[in-house]
N, C-alpha and C positions, 0 to 999 in steps of 0.2 A: 393937323395938330390936334383934333379931336380925337384923332385915332392914339393918338400917343395919350392921350388922355384917358380914354378909357379901357387902354390897356394896361395903365395904371390904376385903375380902379378896379378889385376882384371882391366882389359880394359876399363872396365865400370865405376869403382869408379875413374881411371884417367878422362873420359870424364864429369863427372859431378863435379869432382874437377875445373875444366877448366870450364863448365856452370859458377860455381857460382864463381868462379876469374872473370868471366867478366862483371854478377851480379854488384860486387863488386867494381871493378873498373869503371863500369857506375857511379854508386851511387858518389863515392870518385871523380869523373870529375866533375858532376854536382854541388857537392857542392863546390869546387875549384872555378866554372865558377860563380856561385852566389856570393861567397866571391869577387871575383875580380867586378862584376858588381856594388856589394853595397860598395865598397871601392871605384870604381871611381864615383858613385853619390854622396856620401859624402864628396869628397873631391873635384872636380871639382868646380869652383866658378860659379855662378850664377848670370846674370842680371837680377833684378828684376822689372828696371826702368821702365817706360812708353816708347814704341818703338815711339810713336803718337807725336813729338814734336809741341808746340804751335806755331799758322801761326801769324803773324802779319797785322790782318785784317782792321785795320786802315791805315797802309800803302797801303794795295792792296788798297783796296776803294778810296784813296786820288788819288794814278795813274788813276786807271778807271774813276774816274770822272775828271781828266783832260785831258784825252782823249776822253770822250765820252761830258762833257758838261753836265753830268745829277745828281742828287742828289741822292748818294744811301746810301741804312739805312746799319751806322756803328757807333753803339753807342760805344763812346768812354768810357764809365763806365758801366762794367758788374756787377750783382748780385755777392756777397761774394763766392767765390770759384769756378768760372766759368772761362772758358777760349776758345779761338776757335782752331779749327782742322781744319779748311776748309773757304779757299779765292777764289774766282774764279770769275770773268768778263768773260762772253760768249757776243761779240759784233756784231759777225757773224754767224748767224744759216738759214739752208736751211728753216725754218717758219720763219724768219725775226724779231722774238722777241728778245728783248736785254737780258738777264739776269743775274742778282747776285746772287750769292751763299754764305751765309757761315754759318757754324756750328759750334754749342757752348756746349761744354761737362761742366758738372756739376761735385760736388762734391761726388755725390753716382752713376756716372756712366751716369747720365741720359743725352738726346741731345736734343738740340732745334736747328732745320736746318729751315734758313730764307731764303726764295726764294724773288728776285723783280724780277720783269719783265715788261720791257714797250712796248708799242705799241700792247698791247696783242688783240687779238680777240678770238671771240667766241666759236671756234673750238681748239682753244690754252690752255681755262679757261677748258672747259670741260675734254681736256684729263688729265689735271691736276686733277680733280676732280671725274675721274671715278675709282668707286670701293666703293666711300665714299658716306654715309647718312649722312644729317643734324639732327643735335640735340640741344636741347635749353638748351642754359647754360647764368647765369646771368652774364654780365662785366658792370664794372661800368664808362668804359672808352668812351670818345667822338666819335670814331668811329665807322662806321658800320661793325665790326667784325663778322663774321660768324662762325658757327663752324660745324665741320662734324667730325666723328669717321668711321673707316671702315666695310663696309659692309659684309655680311655674303660672306666666302670665300674670305675673301681679306686680302692678308699680306702684311700688313702696319704698319706704328706706330701707338699707340693708339687715337693720337688728331691730327686733323691737324684746324687749325685756318688760314681763308683768309679774307682779305681786298682787295677792288678792289676800286679803286679811281683814276679820271682824266687818265683813260686808261690805269693805273697800276694796276698791280697785288701783291701782298705780304702775302705770306702763311707760315704758320711755321708748319713745322710737328714735333712734339715733341713725346719722350718715359719723358718727366718731368710731374711731378702734373699740374693741370689747375695754382694753386695760383702761381706757377715758367713762366708759359704762361703769365699770368696777368702781370710779372713783366716785360717782356721781349714785351707785346703788349706794355705798357707804354713806354717805351724805343724807339720802334718803332714809337710811336707818338708822341714823342720828337726828332725824326730824320726829320720825315716828318713835323714839324712845323718851322724847319729852313729857 
């Protein structure tokens, strides 16, 4: 009788059974974990709204104009679907140049950044144009805009339009199309005519 009992108990068989059970338990725990993650992703609400809030650039420009007594470029009307995401006035800087910056975002997330600087010097202008090359573009505006694009090995927006007038430097760096830049150039020219 003891021979039959010994033959029924095989230690290798028990080890194989435990090893197989460990793999099955691992697979079941992975399925359970993936199920929990899937349910969490589907159930938890997500906020898909724009986290960047529009900025009241006209109010910021008015406040800066009151303190500086300068005429800042802040078009009161924008092309359809455009809004401001940045407005910043810097009156005291190490280089002595006063700078107004305002950024606009378009309906397809294109961007136009306008920089207006006062009392500029040739070194400051050269630093702004560093890495850019002039290109020829026909624009029907009255002002003397110059057109730049990034040079080789320069990581910058595809377009840079520059206007220098009466010791003032205005630039538009942009990911928008040239026709959209033309609209902004006209808005800037209207602001300068005030």
